[in-house]
C-alpha positions as CSV (number, residue, x, y, z in Angstrom):
1,M,-33.5,-37.6,-29.4
2,F,-32.3,-34.2,-30.6
3,K,-28.7,-33.6,-31.6
4,F,-28.0,-31.0,-28.8
5,E,-28.9,-33.6,-26.1
6,N,-25.7,-35.4,-27.0
7,L,-23.5,-32.3,-26.8
8,E,-21.4,-32.0,-23.6
9,V,-21.4,-28.2,-24.0
10,W,-25.2,-28.2,-23.9
11,K,-25.2,-30.3,-20.7
12,K,-22.7,-27.9,-19.1
13,S,-24.9,-25.0,-20.1
14,M,-27.8,-26.6,-18.2
15,D,-25.6,-26.9,-15.2
16,L,-24.9,-23.2,-15.4
17,I,-28.5,-22.2,-15.5
18,V,-29.1,-24.3,-12.4
19,S,-26.3,-22.3,-10.7
20,I,-27.8,-19.1,-12.0
21,D,-31.2,-20.0,-10.7
22,K,-29.9,-20.9,-7.2
23,T,-27.9,-17.7,-7.0
24,S,-30.5,-15.4,-8.4
25,K,-33.0,-16.6,-5.7
26,K,-30.8,-14.7,-3.3
27,F,-31.1,-11.4,-5.1
28,P,-33.2,-8.7,-3.4
29,K,-36.8,-8.2,-4.6
30,E,-36.0,-4.8,-6.1
31,E,-33.7,-6.6,-8.6
32,Q,-36.4,-9.0,-9.7
33,Y,-37.2,-7.2,-12.9
34,I,-33.7,-5.8,-13.5
35,L,-30.5,-7.9,-12.7
36,T,-32.3,-11.1,-11.8
37,S,-34.2,-11.1,-15.1
38,Q,-31.1,-10.1,-17.1
39,I,-28.9,-12.9,-15.7
40,K,-31.5,-15.5,-16.1
41,R,-32.3,-14.5,-19.7
42,A,-28.6,-14.5,-20.6
43,G,-28.1,-17.9,-19.0
44,D,-31.1,-19.3,-20.8
45,S,-29.9,-17.8,-24.1
46,I,-26.7,-19.9,-23.9
47,T,-28.6,-23.1,-23.7
48,L,-31.3,-22.1,-26.2
49,N,-28.8,-21.0,-28.9
50,I,-26.8,-24.2,-28.6
51,G,-30.0,-26.2,-29.1
52,E,-31.5,-24.1,-31.8
53,G,-28.2,-23.9,-33.8
54,S,-27.4,-27.6,-33.6
55,Q,-30.5,-28.9,-35.3
56,G,-30.8,-28.8,-39.0
57,Q,-28.4,-26.0,-39.6
58,S,-25.3,-25.7,-41.7
59,N,-22.0,-25.5,-40.0
60,P,-21.6,-21.8,-40.6
61,E,-25.1,-21.2,-39.3
62,F,-24.4,-23.4,-36.2
63,S,-21.2,-21.4,-35.7
64,K,-23.2,-18.2,-35.6
65,F,-25.5,-19.6,-32.9
66,L,-22.5,-20.7,-30.9
67,G,-21.2,-17.1,-31.2
68,Y,-24.5,-15.9,-29.7
69,S,-24.0,-18.4,-26.8
70,I,-20.5,-17.1,-26.2
71,R,-21.8,-13.5,-26.0
72,S,-24.5,-14.6,-23.6
73,C,-21.8,-16.2,-21.4
74,I,-20.0,-12.9,-21.3
75,E,-23.2,-11.2,-20.4
76,V,-23.7,-13.6,-17.4
77,V,-20.1,-12.8,-16.3
78,C,-20.9,-9.0,-16.5
79,C,-24.1,-9.6,-14.5
80,I,-22.2,-11.4,-11.7
81,Y,-19.6,-8.5,-11.6
82,I,-22.5,-6.1,-11.2
83,A,-24.1,-8.3,-8.5
84,R,-20.8,-8.5,-6.6
85,V,-20.3,-4.7,-6.8
86,R,-23.8,-4.2,-5.4
87,N,-23.0,-6.7,-2.6
88,I,-25.8,-9.0,-3.8
89,I,-23.7,-12.1,-4.2
90,D,-20.7,-13.4,-2.2
91,D,-17.3,-14.5,-3.6
92,E,-18.4,-18.2,-3.5
93,D,-21.4,-17.7,-5.7
94,F,-19.4,-15.4,-8.0
95,D,-16.6,-18.0,-8.4
96,I,-19.0,-20.9,-9.2
97,I,-20.7,-19.0,-12.0
98,Y,-17.6,-17.4,-13.2
99,S,-15.7,-20.8,-13.5
100,R,-18.7,-22.4,-15.2
101,C,-18.8,-19.6,-17.8
102,E,-15.1,-19.7,-18.3
103,E,-15.3,-23.4,-19.0
104,L,-18.3,-23.0,-21.3
105,V,-16.7,-20.3,-23.4
106,K,-13.7,-22.5,-24.0
107,M,-15.9,-25.4,-24.9
108,L,-18.0,-23.3,-27.2
109,Q,-14.9,-21.8,-28.9
110,S,-13.5,-25.3,-29.4
111,L,-16.7,-26.6,-30.9
112,R,-16.8,-23.6,-33.3
113,N,-13.2,-24.3,-34.4
114,K,-14.1,-27.9,-35.1
115,L,-17.0,-27.1,-37.4
């Protein structure tokens, strides 16, 4: 078993990418290589950086990777704001992803502070 698999924040990040995947399937075809791609890559980046940073890294190095995850969370939030302004997603989808990102950022910051 890898270290990241025991981290609650990593599990929550996996929940977020499931929500992003469900929501992005509703995006119009013309957004496939633009906003759809961007939000999915940002969501995946959260999870990937937690995993990569957790294994065999020093605490300062892990902290750097958690910072990348935090920035990717903010990128996801910016993407859903764009999607809402373009009338691509409704308030319910926006709220689900927003609240998951908000929770994740708090957890990531807390984990960084404990290192």
